[in-house]
C-alpha positions in Angstrom: -30.3 3.7 -15.0 -27.5 6.0 -15.5 -24.2 5.8 -16.3 -21.3 8.3 -15.3 -18.2 8.6 -17.9 -15.1 10.1 -16.2 -13.1 12.5 -19.1 -14.0 10.7 -22.3 -11.6 11.0 -25.2 -11.9 10.7 -28.7 -8.5 9.7 -30.2 -9.5 10.3 -34.0 -11.3 13.3 -35.2 -11.4 15.3 -38.0 -12.8 19.2 -37.4 -12.1 20.4 -40.7 -12.0 24.2 -40.4 -13.6 27.6 -40.9 -17.3 27.3 -40.9 -17.5 23.9 -40.9 -15.2 23.9 -37.5 -17.2 26.4 -35.7 -20.5 23.6 -36.7 -18.3 20.5 -35.4 -16.1 21.5 -33.1 -18.4 22.7 -29.9 -20.3 19.0 -30.4 -17.1 17.2 -29.9 -16.4 19.5 -26.7 -19.7 19.4 -25.0 -19.4 15.4 -24.8 -15.0 15.1 -24.5 -12.2 16.3 -22.7 -10.4 16.2 -25.8 -9.5 14.3 -28.7 -6.7 13.8 -31.3 -7.0 16.1 -34.3 -6.8 14.7 -37.6 -3.9 16.8 -40.3 -5.8 16.2 -43.2 -7.0 19.9 -43.8 -6.0 22.0 -46.9 -3.1 22.4 -46.6 -2.3 19.9 -44.8 -0.6 20.8 -41.1 3.2 20.1 -41.5 5.1 22.8 -40.1 5.1 24.3 -36.8 3.7 27.6 -37.9 0.1 25.6 -39.6 -0.2 23.5 -36.3 -0.2 26.3 -33.7 -2.6 28.2 -36.2 -4.5 24.8 -36.3 -5.3 24.7 -32.8 -6.0 28.5 -32.5 -8.8 28.2 -34.8 -9.7 25.1 -32.6 -9.7 26.4 -29.3 -11.4 29.9 -30.7 -14.7 27.8 -31.4 -14.7 25.1 -28.1 -15.0 25.7 -24.6 -13.4 23.4 -21.4 -11.7 20.9 -24.2 -8.4 19.8 -24.5 -7.3 19.5 -29.3 -4.3 17.0 -29.1 -2.7 17.8 -31.8 -1.2 16.2 -34.8 1.3 17.0 -38.1 0.9 15.4 -41.5 3.8 12.9 -41.6 6.3 14.2 -44.0 9.5 11.8 -45.0 11.9 15.0 -44.5 11.2 15.2 -41.1 14.7 15.5 -39.4 15.3 15.3 -35.4 15.5 19.0 -34.6 12.3 20.1 -36.1 10.7 17.3 -34.2 12.2 17.9 -30.6 11.0 21.6 -31.7 7.6 20.4 -32.3 7.2 17.7 -29.2 5.5 19.6 -26.8 2.9 21.0 -29.5 2.2 17.9 -30.3 0.7 14.2 -29.2 1.6 12.0 -32.7 1.7 12.3 -36.3 -0.2 11.3 -38.7 1.3 9.5 -41.7 -1.5 8.7 -44.9 -0.8 7.0 -47.9 -0.5 9.2 -50.6 -4.3 9.2 -52.0 -5.6 6.9 -50.2 -8.4 9.2 -48.4 -9.7 13.0 -47.7 -7.2 15.4 -48.3 -4.2 13.0 -48.5 -2.6 13.5 -51.8 0.7 14.7 -50.1 1.1 11.3 -47.9 3.6 8.7 -48.0 4.3 7.2 -51.9 6.7 4.7 -50.7 7.5 2.1 -47.8 10.9 1.9 -48.4 12.2 1.6 -45.1 15.7 3.4 -45.7 13.2 6.8 -46.9 11.5 6.5 -43.7 14.4 5.5 -41.0 15.4 8.7 -40.2 12.2 10.4 -39.4 11.1 7.4 -37.9 14.2 6.7 -36.1 13.6 10.2 -34.4 10.4 10.0 -33.8 11.3 6.6 -31.8 14.4 8.4 -29.8 11.7 11.2 -29.2 9.2 9.1 -27.7 6.2 10.5 -30.3 3.6 7.9 -31.7 3.1 7.4 -35.2 -0.3 7.0 -36.4 -1.5 5.2 -39.5 -4.2 5.3 -42.1 -3.2 1.4 -43.3 -4.3 0.5 -46.8 -2.9 0.0 -49.9 -4.2 1.1 -53.3 -5.8 -2.8 -54.3 -9.2 -3.6 -54.2 -11.1 -1.7 -51.9 -12.1 -4.5 -49.4 -8.6 -5.7 -49.5 -6.8 -2.5 -48.8 -6.3 -2.9 -45.0 -5.6 -6.7 -45.0 -3.2 -6.1 -47.8 -1.8 -3.1 -45.5 -0.9 -5.4 -42.4 2.5 -6.6 -43.6 3.9 -3.0 -43.2 2.4 -2.6 -39.9 4.4 -5.5 -39.2 7.7 -4.3 -41.2 7.5 -1.0 -39.4 6.6 -2.4 -35.8 9.9 -4.7 -36.0 12.0 -2.2 -37.7 11.3 0.5 -34.9 10.5 -0.9 -31.3 10.6 1.2 -29.7 7.7 3.4 -31.4 4.2 3.3 -30.7 2.8 2.7 -33.7 -1.5 3.1 -33.9 -3.3 1.2 -36.5 -6.4 3.7 -37.3 -9.7 2.9 -37.5 -8.9 -1.0 -38.0 -11.7 -3.0 -39.9 -11.4 -6.7 -40.3 -10.5 -9.6 -38.2 -6.9 -9.4 -39.7 -5.9 -6.5 -38.8 -7.5 -7.3 -34.9 -4.8 -10.4 -35.2 -2.1 -8.5 -36.2 -2.7 -5.9 -33.7 -2.0 -8.9 -30.8 1.6 -9.9 -32.5 3.5 -6.9 -31.8 4.0 -5.1 -28.3 4.3 -1.5 -29.7 1.1 -1.5 -32.1 -2.5 -0.3 -30.7 -5.4 0.5 -32.5 -8.4 3.0 -32.7 -11.8 1.5 -33.4 -14.5 3.5 -34.4 -18.3 3.6 -33.6 -20.0 2.8 -37.4 -17.6 0.0 -37.9 -18.9 -1.8 -34.6 -22.5 -1.1 -35.6 -22.3 -1.4 -39.8 -20.9 -3.9 -42.1 -20.6 -3.1 -46.2 -24.2 -4.8 -46.2 -25.5 -1.5 -44.6 -24.0 0.6 -47.3 -24.6 -1.0 -50.1 -26.7 -4.1 -49.6 -30.3 -2.4 -50.5 -30.6 1.1 -51.7 -27.0 3.0 -51.3 -26.5 5.0 -47.8 -24.4 7.7 -48.8 -24.2 9.0 -45.1 -22.0 5.6 -44.3 -19.6 5.6 -46.5 -16.6 5.5 -45.1 -12.8 5.5 -45.7 -11.9 2.8 -44.6 -14.9 1.4 -46.3 -17.5 -1.2 -43.7 -16.5 -4.7 -44.0 -18.0 -8.7 -43.4 -20.0 -9.7 -40.6 -17.1 -11.6 -39.1 -14.8 -8.8 -39.3 -17.7 -6.4 -37.2 -17.1 -9.1 -34.9 -13.9 -9.2 -34.6 -13.7 -5.3 -33.5 -16.5 -6.1 -31.1 -14.4 -8.6 -29.2 -11.8 -6.1 -28.6 -13.9 -3.1 -28.1 -16.4 -4.7 -25.8 -13.9 -6.2 -23.6 -12.0 -3.0 -23.9 -8.6 -4.5 -24.6 -5.8 -2.1 -23.3 -4.4 -2.4 -26.8 -7.4 -0.7 -28.1 -9.3 3.2 -28.0 -12.1 5.0 -29.0 -11.5 7.1 -32.5 -14.5 8.1 -33.8 -12.8 9.3 -37.2 -16.1 11.5 -37.4 -15.8 13.1 -40.5 -18.6 15.5 -41.3 -18.9 17.1 -44.6 -22.2 18.8 -46.1 -25.0 16.7 -47.1 -24.6 18.4 -50.6 -21.2 16.4 -50.8 -22.6 13.7 -49.4 -25.8 13.0 -51.5 -23.8 13.6 -55.0 -21.9 12.2 -57.6 -18.7 11.3 -56.1 -19.5 11.3 -52.7 -17.6 12.5 -50.2 -16.4 9.4 -47.6 -17.0 10.0 -43.8 -19.5 9.1 -41.5 -20.1 11.8 -38.5 -20.7 10.5 -35.0 -19.5 12.8 -32.8 -22.6 14.1 -30.7 -24.8 10.7 -30.5 -21.4 8.4 -30.2 -21.5 8.0 -26.2 -24.7 7.2 -26.3 -24.3 4.6 -29.2 -21.4 3.5 -27.3 -23.4 3.0 -23.9 -26.4 1.2 -26.2 -24.2 -1.0 -27.7 -22.0 -1.9 -24.4 -25.2 -2.5 -22.4 -26.6 -4.8 -25.0 -23.5 -7.0 -24.8 -23.5 -6.6 -20.8 -20.0 -4.9 -21.1 -21.1 -1.5 -19.7 -18.4 -1.9 -17.0 -16.0 -2.1 -19.7 -17.1 1.5 -22.0 -15.0 3.8 -19.3 -11.1 2.3 -20.4 -12.6 1.9 -23.8 -13.4 5.7 -24.0 -10.9 6.7 -21.9 -8.5 4.7 -19.9 -7.0 2.9 -22.7 -5.9 6.1 -24.2 -4.4 7.5 -21.4 -2.1 4.5 -21.1 -1.4 4.1 -24.6 -0.7 8.3 -24.9 0.8 8.4 -21.7 -1.7 11.6 -21.1 -4.1 13.1 -18.2 -6.6 14.4 -19.8 -8.7 17.6 -18.4 -11.1 16.4 -15.7 -15.1 16.5 -17.2 -18.1 13.8 -16.1 -20.4 13.2 -18.5 -23.9 11.6 -17.1 -25.2 9.1 -19.5 -29.2 8.1 -19.1 -31.4 5.1 -20.2 -33.9 7.4 -21.9 -35.5 7.5 -25.1 -33.0 10.2 -27.4 -33.8 10.8 -31.0 -31.2 12.0 -33.2 -30.9 15.4 -35.1 -31.3 15.0 -38.9 -29.0 17.5 -39.6 -25.9 19.3 -37.4 -26.2 22.7 -39.6 -25.5 21.4 -43.0 -23.9 17.6 -41.6 -26.3 15.0 -41.6 -25.1 12.5 -38.4 -24.8 8.6 -38.3 -28.4 7.1 -37.9 -30.6 10.5 -38.6 -33.7 10.6 -37.5 -34.2 7.2 -35.4 -34.8 6.9 -31.7 -32.0 6.1 -29.5 -32.0 4.2 -25.8 -29.4 6.6 -24.6 -29.1 10.0 -23.6 -27.1 12.5 -22.3 -28.2 14.3 -19.1 
């Protein structure tokens, strides 16, 4: 059995910088036509100069791949600045301050008076807003506690496309459907694992991520959206590489590395549920409509043929390292 995917897109990807970027960027470029690149580098990508320099660094490491760039949201972005970068970005990414890796410079307060000028300018310029939606509360409740913020923003700025990044809860899945201008990305690993896989037995550091994996009923809500390729959701891997020394260590870094095996494992999952016909829309069609983009043409052919996930890519341990899976990329 073979499956052909046209121009797969990863709408949430971390490429890091320097040697790490040189290791992981070609792995995404091998099987994806493009990806939305996260801006939480060190320092963050929050100026036009930094944006163009980061894009050049990525393009020097890949072939036949479009890096769709983002800026790190700052409340003081004004219309003139945003207009000057509009053609260089696809979206702007908002992080609550300190909530995840390299987000210390994020938003401290969701006071609409403070955010209004930037968000109104984004609405007028039709620049989507991507949000890492978590509060600073108890770790299992952070996403659910943030949902009122999503709803407030969606109501206050109805012309602004808001992407709820890497949703993990049934509450987020329900909220997504309540507002016309809310959309979401769903990761591979949150379709496969729950918190029990991370910490139910021996701690599995390579499954630790933010937002943390949740309960079985949350995973089922995500599967319902993804497997049916609901037009409000799209694939975003949130593939986040860290060297093994940072994962298998005190203060384990948050992030799951899935980029090289994402399509194979999605094919396995969608076939298991009898939904292979919906995979094309989940990994490309929906994103094209939501972001109004036409990606470069790339055909990826997968085959129902057993393969084994490598134990490492450079110094990075991937999701399900060393395990045999049912699909391969030919």
